[in-house]
C-alpha positions in Angstrom: 0.0 0.0 0.0 1.3 3.5 -0.9 2.5 5.7 1.9 -0.3 8.3 2.3 2.3 11.0 3.2 4.1 10.7 -0.2 1.2 9.8 -2.5 0.1 12.5 -4.8 -2.9 12.6 -7.1 -2.1 13.6 -10.7 -2.5 17.3 -11.2 -4.3 16.8 -14.5 -7.1 14.3 -14.6 -8.3 13.2 -18.0 -11.2 10.8 -18.6 -12.5 10.8 -15.0 -15.5 8.4 -14.6 -18.6 10.3 -13.6 -20.9 7.9 -11.7 -24.1 8.2 -9.8 -25.2 6.2 -6.7 -28.5 5.7 -4.8 -28.5 5.5 -1.1 -31.7 3.8 0.0 -32.4 3.2 3.7 -35.2 1.3 5.4 -35.2 0.8 9.1 -31.5 1.1 9.5 -30.8 -1.2 6.6 -29.4 -0.1 3.2 -30.1 -1.5 -0.2 -26.9 -2.8 -1.7 -26.0 -4.8 -4.7 -23.6 -7.7 -4.7 -21.8 -7.6 -8.1 -18.9 -9.0 -10.0 -16.0 -6.4 -10.3 -12.3 -7.0 -10.7 -12.7 -10.7 -10.6 -14.5 -10.8 -7.3 -17.9 -10.4 -5.7 -18.2 -7.0 -4.0 -20.9 -4.8 -2.3 -21.9 -1.4 -3.7 -24.8 0.9 -3.6 -26.9 0.8 -6.8 -24.6 2.8 -9.0 -23.2 3.3 -12.5 -21.9 5.6 -15.1 -23.6 8.7 -16.5 -24.5 8.1 -20.1 -24.4 10.7 -22.9 -27.3 13.1 -23.0 -28.6 11.9 -19.6 -29.1 14.1 -16.5 -27.6 13.0 -13.2 -31.1 12.3 -11.8 -32.1 10.3 -14.9 -28.9 8.3 -14.5 -29.4 7.4 -10.9 -33.1 6.4 -11.5 -32.0 4.2 -14.5 -29.1 2.6 -12.7 -31.2 1.8 -9.6 -33.8 0.1 -11.7 -31.3 -1.8 -13.8 -29.3 -3.1 -10.8 -32.1 -3.7 -8.3 -35.5 -3.6 -10.0 -36.5 -0.9 -7.6 -38.0 2.4 -8.7 -36.1 5.3 -7.2 -37.3 8.9 -6.5 -34.3 11.0 -5.4 -35.1 13.5 -2.7 -31.7 15.0 -2.0 -28.1 15.0 -3.1 -26.0 13.3 -0.5 -22.7 14.5 -1.8 -19.9 14.5 -4.4 -17.2 11.9 -3.8 -13.8 12.0 -5.5 -11.8 8.7 -5.4 -8.6 7.7 -7.1 -8.2 3.9 -7.5 -4.5 3.4 -7.6 -4.6 -0.2 -8.8 -6.8 0.8 -11.7 -5.2 4.2 -12.3 -8.7 5.5 -12.5 -10.3 8.6 -11.1 -14.0 8.6 -10.2 -16.4 11.4 -9.4 -19.5 10.0 -7.7 -22.7 12.0 -7.3 -24.7 10.2 -4.6 -28.4 10.7 -4.0 -30.7 9.6 -1.3 -34.4 9.1 -1.7 -37.4 6.8 -1.7 -37.6 3.4 -3.4 -40.5 1.4 -4.7 -40.1 -2.4 -4.6 -40.5 -4.3 -7.9 -43.9 -5.9 -8.5 -42.3 -9.0 -10.0 -38.8 -10.6 -10.1 -36.8 -8.2 -12.2 -34.1 -9.0 -14.8 -31.0 -7.4 -13.4 -27.8 -6.3 -15.1 -25.6 -9.3 -15.9 -22.9 -8.2 -13.4 -25.3 -8.2 -10.5 -25.4 -11.3 -8.4 -28.2 -10.2 -6.1 -29.5 -7.4 -3.8 -29.2 -7.2 -0.1 -30.6 -5.1 2.7 -27.6 -4.7 5.1 -26.9 -2.6 8.2 -23.7 -0.5 8.5 -22.5 -2.9 11.1 -22.9 -5.9 8.7 -20.9 -4.1 6.1 -18.1 -3.3 8.6 -17.6 -7.0 9.0 -17.1 -7.3 5.2 -15.0 -4.2 4.5 -12.7 -6.2 2.2 -15.7 -6.8 0.0 -16.7 -3.2 -0.6 -16.3 -2.0 -4.2 -14.7 1.3 -2.9 -14.3 3.3 0.2 -17.2 5.5 -1.0 -19.7 2.8 0.0 -19.2 3.3 3.8 -18.6 7.0 3.4 -22.0 7.6 1.7 -23.7 5.6 4.5 -21.8 7.6 7.2 -22.7 10.9 5.5 -26.4 9.8 5.2 -26.5 8.8 8.9 -25.0 12.2 9.9 -27.8 14.0 8.2 -25.8 15.4 5.2 -28.3 16.5 2.5 -28.2 19.0 -0.3 -31.3 20.1 -2.3 -31.7 18.6 -5.7 -31.8 22.3 -6.9 -28.1 22.5 -6.3 -27.6 20.6 -9.5 -27.3 22.8 -12.6 -28.4 20.5 -15.3 -27.4 22.6 -18.3 -28.2 19.9 -20.8 -31.7 19.6 -19.5 -32.1 23.4 -19.5 -30.9 23.6 -23.1 -33.3 20.9 -24.2 -36.2 22.7 -22.5 -35.3 26.0 -24.2 -35.1 24.2 -27.5 -38.5 22.7 -27.0 -39.9 26.2 -26.3 -40.6 25.5 -22.6 
């Protein structure tokens, strides 16, 4: 492991991965996916990459549905999370949302990388830290539990605003 006192993040980041994540809590348990990543099974919030032409909110709703079968209605931005994965030499910027989920009415067909979904407490995850996809998993839960929230209006979705202007709205 790199010495944290000597490690530096590159000053120029190109091709950072922009991802979204949904933090969904019910009675102290959090909805997580168990998925294949890097040749192993790991836990993560429902999350994925922003696609071209998509707003951040559209992306998190889509990713939650694809990975869990749950409908998701974001109510707040939880935070922005920057993470550099040294082994992958990859930089991630995660936009995390919290909100309300609606359970699927039938057994959903999930993304192929998803093994299954789980409702786990923070304590259960602490016992399996070596299986977390990234340190952002616990950080998002901790921020949520501490009451961190930002209004959805803090997002300036210029692409959406441009499309609305073009449509005459």
